MARSE-415765 format. One record per residue (C-alpha): x, y, z; residue in three letters. Coordinates in steps of 0.02 Angstrom, whole numbers, padded with zeros to 5 digits, always signed. Each point is the difference from the previous one (the first is absolute). Example, Ala and Ser with C-alpha at 12.3 -4.5 7.8 and 13.67 -1.06 7.14 Angstrom:
REM MARSE-415765
+00615-00225+00390ALA +00069+00172-00033SER 
This chain:
REM MARSE-415765
+00451+01483-00181MET +00053-00121-00089THR -00010-00171+00089ARG +00142-00107+00032THR +00038-00198-00026ALA +00020-00023+00199THR -00173+00076+00047SER -00102-00091+00141SER -00172+00016+00031THR -00034+00174-00084GLU -00105-00049-00143THR -00082+00099-00123ARG -00163-00105+00038VAL -00091+00085+00136ASP -00097+00110-00102ARG -00148-00049+00154SER -00078+00134+00109PRO +00082+00014+00179ALA +00023-00164+00060PRO -00114-00080+00118LEU +00011+00003+00208ASP +00075-00151+00042ALA -00151-00096+00068ARG -00088-00004-00179ARG +00177-00026-00083ALA +00020-00155+00086THR -00147-00060-00034PHE +00003+00020-00180ALA +00181-00058-00002ILE -00072-00179+00077LEU -00133-00010-00135ALA +00142+00010-00149LEU +00108-00127+00124ALA -00153-00133+00008LEU +00001+00009-00208GLY +00175-00025+00023GLY -00037-00149+00096PHE -00115-00072-00103ALA +00100+00010-00152ILE +00150-00109+00092GLY -00102-00088+00091THR -00087-00066-00182THR +00174+00012-00094GLU +00077-00131+00094PHE -00109-00138+00071VAL -00029-00043-00168THR +00176-00078+00040MET -00038-00085+00162GLY -00169-00087-00095LEU +00063-00040-00162LEU -00003-00187+00021PRO -00218+00032+00075GLN -00009+00099-00145ILE +00077-00114-00154ALA -00106-00141+00081ASP -00136+00123-00008GLY +00013+00028-00194VAL +00059-00157-00057GLY +00173+00026-00037VAL +00195-00018+00053SER +00056+00102+00146GLU +00155+00055-00122PRO -00149+00065-00128THR -00103+00059+00147ALA +00165+00115+00043GLY -00047+00084-00191HIS -00149+00100+00113VAL +00166+00101+00108ILE +00068+00038-00164SER -00193+00070-00049ALA +00000+00111+00134TYR +00182+00076-00025ALA -00034+00039-00176LEU -00157+00073+00068GLY +00096+00103+00108VAL +00109+00070-00130VAL -00110+00022-00138VAL -00140+00092+00103GLY +00112+00129+00098VAL +00010+00108-00190PRO -00161-00044-00061ILE -00117+00049+00141LEU +00156+00142+00059SER -00043+00087-00178PHE -00224-00028+00031LEU +00021+00065+00164GLY +00121+00150+00005ALA -00123+00130+00004GLY -00131-00080+00108LEU -00035+00049+00178PRO +00119-00112+00098ARG -00120-00058+00136ARG -00127-00068-00160THR +00132-00091-00089LEU +00068-00084+00187LEU -00191-00060+00019VAL +00004-00047-00194GLY +00169-00116+00024LEU -00041-00086+00153MET -00173-00025-00066GLY +00067-00067-00144PHE +00124-00127+00079TYR -00145-00064+00133ALA -00101-00031-00169LEU +00126-00130-00067PHE +00047-00055+00166ASN -00194-00085-00004VAL +00043-00059-00176VAL +00175-00085+00032SER -00118-00088+00157ALA -00123-00042-00121ALA +00078-00051-00151ALA -00007-00174-00034GLY +00135-00039-00139SER +00181+00049-00020TYR -00025+00125-00149GLY -00114+00084+00080LEU +00096+00016+00186LEU +00163+00051-00104THR -00125+00143-00090ALA -00061+00062+00184ALA +00177-00018+00083ARG +00046+00103-00162PHE -00145+00133+00027LEU +00025+00016+00178ASP +00192+00035-00014GLY -00064+00172-00087LEU -00023+00123+00115PRO +00146-00050+00130HIS +00112+00117-00062GLY -00106+00146-00016ALA -00077-00027+00149TYR +00166+00020+00101PHE +00040+00138-00104GLY -00177+00095+00031VAL +00002-00053+00187ALA +00212+00077-00010SER -00079+00155-00036LEU -00144+00030+00085VAL +00112-00053+00175ALA +00136+00125-00067ALA -00147+00130-00022SER -00074+00008+00192VAL +00116-00009+00100VAL +00148+00153+00010ALA +00149-00002-00129PRO +00135-00067+00158GLU -00120-00166+00003LEU -00017-00039-00171LYS +00109-00129+00021GLY -00079-00090+00147ARG -00178+00022-00055ALA +00080-00093-00190VAL +00062-00147+00138ALA -00146-00008+00080SER -00127-00038-00158VAL +00167-00116-00058MET -00008-00078+00166LEU -00176-00078-00046GLY +00085-00117-00110LEU +00161-00037+00128SER -00143-00041+00128VAL -00093-00100-00116ALA +00152-00129-00005ASN -00007-00014+00174VAL -00200-00024+00031VAL -00082+00004-00163GLY +00081-00126-00082VAL +00001-00136+00129PRO -00159+00029+00058ALA -00073-00019-00181ALA +00105-00164-00035THR -00071-00087+00166TRP -00152+00077-00062LEU +00013-00080-00156GLY +00069-00178+00060GLN -00114-00035+00118HIS -00188+00115-00115VAL +00044-00027-00152GLY +00125+00114-00107TRP -00143+00078-00085ARG -00031+00094+00175ALA +00184+00095+00015ALA -00042+00091-00145TYR -00166+00023+00048LEU +00050+00060+00173SER +00134+00132-00081THR -00151+00068-00117ALA -00097+00027+00154GLY +00171+00102+00063ILE -00013+00100-00150ALA -00164+00040-00007LEU +00033+00069+00218ALA +00137+00082-00105THR -00124+00095-00093VAL -00116+00046+00131ALA +00139+00077+00113MET +00084+00085-00154THR -00187+00082-00025LEU +00000+00045+00189LEU +00158+00061+00038PHE +00081+00050-00147VAL -00036+00166-00057PRO -00080+00049-00182ASP +00104+00112-00082ARG -00033+00044-00181PRO +00138-00056-00102GLY +00110+00091-00110ASP -00089+00071-00146PRO +00159+00021-00123GLU +00072-00180+00034ALA -00052-00111-00147THR +00060-00169-00022GLY +00104+00052-00156ARG +00063+00148+00073ARG +00060-00103+00174GLU +00098-00115-00140ALA +00084+00095-00120ARG +00064+00093+00187SER +00047-00161+00074PHE +00085-00091-00149PHE +00116+00123-00054THR +00031+00026+00141ASN +00211-00056+00035ARG +00001-00027+00219GLN -00191-00107-00029VAL +00111-00130-00119TRP +00162+00007+00131TRP -00121-00033+00157THR -00106-00140-00068MET +00149-00101-00072ALA +00071+00045+00172ALA -00133-00083+00060GLY -00042-00151-00099ALA +00175-00027-00013ILE +00057+00016+00182GLY -00124-00072+00082PHE +00002-00164-00096GLY +00126-00075+00109GLY -00139-00026+00147MET -00103-00095-00131PHE +00142-00093-00035ALA +00032-00074+00190VAL -00187-00013+00049TYR -00042-00087-00160SER +00114-00139+00076TYR +00002+00020+00167ILE -00090-00174+00024ALA +00132-00099-00056THR +00130+00102+00063THR -00060-00052+00165VAL -00034-00178-00009THR +00119-00051-00118ASP +00171+00137+00048ILE -00048+00044+00194GLY -00050-00208+00029GLY -00163+00061+00095LEU -00168-00071-00002GLY -00128+00062-00130GLU -00109+00048+00152GLY +00146+00150+00023THR -00041+00076-00168VAL -00171+00093+00058PRO +00107+00064+00147VAL +00135+00079-00135PHE -00157+00061-00126LEU -00084+00095+00196LEU +00202+00077+00010ALA -00032+00086-00178PHE -00175+00061+00047GLY +00063+00057+00144LEU +00160+00091-00065GLY -00135+00068-00130MET -00103+00069+00113VAL +00168+00076+00120ALA +00088+00065-00169GLY -00167+00112-00053THR -00002+00061+00178TRP +00179+00071-00025VAL -00012+00046-00172ALA -00122+00128+00063GLY +00120+00083+00131GLU +00164+00007-00118LEU -00120+00060-00156ALA -00005+00159+00118GLY +00179+00016+00001TRP +00034-00015-00184SER -00082-00137-00126VAL +00146-00019-00120PHE +00117-00031+00155ARG -00130-00112+00066SER +00021-00090-00194LEU +00188-00026+00012ILE +00016-00051+00166GLY -00142-00134-00047ALA +00095-00063-00142GLY +00164-00032+00053VAL -00080-00060+00177GLY -00107-00117-00120SER +00169-00034-00104ALA +00085-00059+00193VAL -00139-00121+00068VAL -00001-00087-00146MET +00174-00068+00011VAL -00044-00035+00179LEU -00146-00095-00057PHE +00126-00103-00111TRP +00131-00016+00151LEU -00129-00059+00110LEU -00120-00097-00092ALA +00090-00183+00053PRO -00018+00059+00192TYR -00196-00023+00006GLY -00077+00114+00137TRP +00147+00133-00014ALA -00084+00041-00173LEU -00169+00053+00098LEU +00079+00203+00021PRO +00073+00004-00164VAL -00204-00041-00080VAL -00060+00136+00117PHE +00130+00123-00058LEU -00020-00039-00173ILE -00183+00052-00007THR +00037+00148+00119ALA +00115+00050-00101ILE -00099-00012-00175GLY -00162+00098+00091SER +00117+00152+00018VAL +00036-00014-00161LEU -00183-00023-00068VAL -00064+00142+00118VAL +00124+00127-00055ASN -00005-00049-00202LEU -00181+00049+00033GLN +00031+00166+00049LEU +00134+00030-00102ARG -00102-00052-00167LEU -00140+00118+00085MET +00150+00124+00019ASP +00081+00000-00187VAL -00176-00032-00120ALA -00044+00191+00030GLY -00161+00033-00074ASP -00032-00198-00020ALA -00024-00017+00157VAL -00147-00130+00001THR +00110-00111-00133LEU +00155+00010+00095GLY -00064-00033+00163ALA -00067-00166-00080ALA +00159-00072-00079MET +00094-00052+00125ASN -00119-00129+00017HIS +00017-00032-00180ALA +00190-00002+00037ALA +00008-00129+00139LEU -00116-00125-00094ASN +00132-00013-00131ILE +00135-00017+00132ALA -00098-00149+00070ASN -00015-00085-00158ALA +00199+00065-00046LEU +00073-00048+00171GLY -00096-00182-00003ALA +00046-00042-00175TRP +00185+00056+00036ILE +00016-00102+00172GLY -00070-00144-00087GLY +00124+00013-00160LEU +00160+00002+00130VAL -00083-00174+00058ILE -00039-00063-00169ALA +00194+00039-00040ALA +00038-00113+00139GLY +00062+00121+00138TYR -00120-00045+00132GLY -00137+00078+00110TYR +00131+00115+00080ARG +00036+00066-00160ALA -00143+00112-00011PRO +00042+00125+00142ALA +00168+00037-00100LEU -00120+00014-00150ALA -00089+00130+00095GLY +00147+00096+00087ALA +00050+00032-00167ALA -00182+00069-00044LEU +00005+00091+00143ALA +00178+00079-00043VAL -00064+00033-00177LEU -00140+00100+00095GLY +00109+00114+00084VAL +00102+00037-00176GLY -00168+00053-00068ILE -00054+00104+00130LEU +00179+00077+00001LEU -00005+00023-00191ALA -00185+00079+00035ALA +00073+00146+00114ALA +00175+00016-00105ALA -00136+00032-00153SER -00137+00130+00081HIS +00171+00100+00063ARG +00035+00021-00192ARG -00144+00047-00051ALA -00004+00153+00153GLU +00147+00044-00051THR -00047+00008-00178ALA -00170+00092+00030ALA +00101+00154+00053PRO +00091+00001-00162ALA -00143-00011-00109ALA -00045+00173+00048HIS 
């Protein structure tokens, strides 16, 4: 039966045996979510400890900021390479290897005595990021009943969201009081705990003997729906980063609040991410495609609200919450859609979402900086973000139209 562009959580990726019972599935997903927690904590704690890291390796703070970019570059580079190499491996083996690699280079980051070594370690630490979330999403989808796949994938992503509320503040506090190296060592410990829980609770199932990196790459990169979906994520999700990158100055200089209020707004971002990830799992059971369209439109609306309310201080707080809540709905459903449209390239399809989102990170921050540098002020990135969200919706609608045309043409070809 031909699939539609608006399919929800009915994906092609469930070739595994029967789902686990509820208790075993819960522990398996918890193990996978713990890996997301480790990754989320490590990814964002660097931002909170940048002054200490700069002092520790003897460079300026702006120069030290390049280690953040190195990690993001590692994510983008690592997704196709590791997905290519791991296409036919048993998924539990791949998960253990990826998280072990992650633990190793967190330790190397903690031990780095120079800026160059730290930058290289952060790049290498970013390599498993997207591949881990992709494989973990596939495993989560395979251990539950088909109607619960969206919720299972959202639960894995919830680890990343909770990291922003709990893990990042805790690791930042640790780094400030014990030393920045302790923050990386603590996340290495969480990664090793993930390895142990994965071996205990995630079922050991054989890989697909027919899956090869070359076959997956050929199937994936010649698929128009894949490119449409990744473009929608890379562009449509950029608006959140256009705002998030400049939130501190917006709150203080435009909103007239003190510097001490900035952590409150960052907490609102984190809580919105948690709430949105949970809601995304529920919405996915209704319709992945309609959830994506609704999230895109909603994102544009809240960006305009951000622009309107930025001068009014605390009135901006609920808008900040909504920005990441709606953005998280977009992230989870983009993950599910890529899993759906990737065809036989399931490993690569599940992982590439995170490469697209890291492109969105770079694009949003860059465009936000451009409009500020052009003299439009710190409210302007929100309007740029609204435009990106609208463009993302347009791309999704074009993808649906392209799919309908392909379905119409297929019978005529026979």
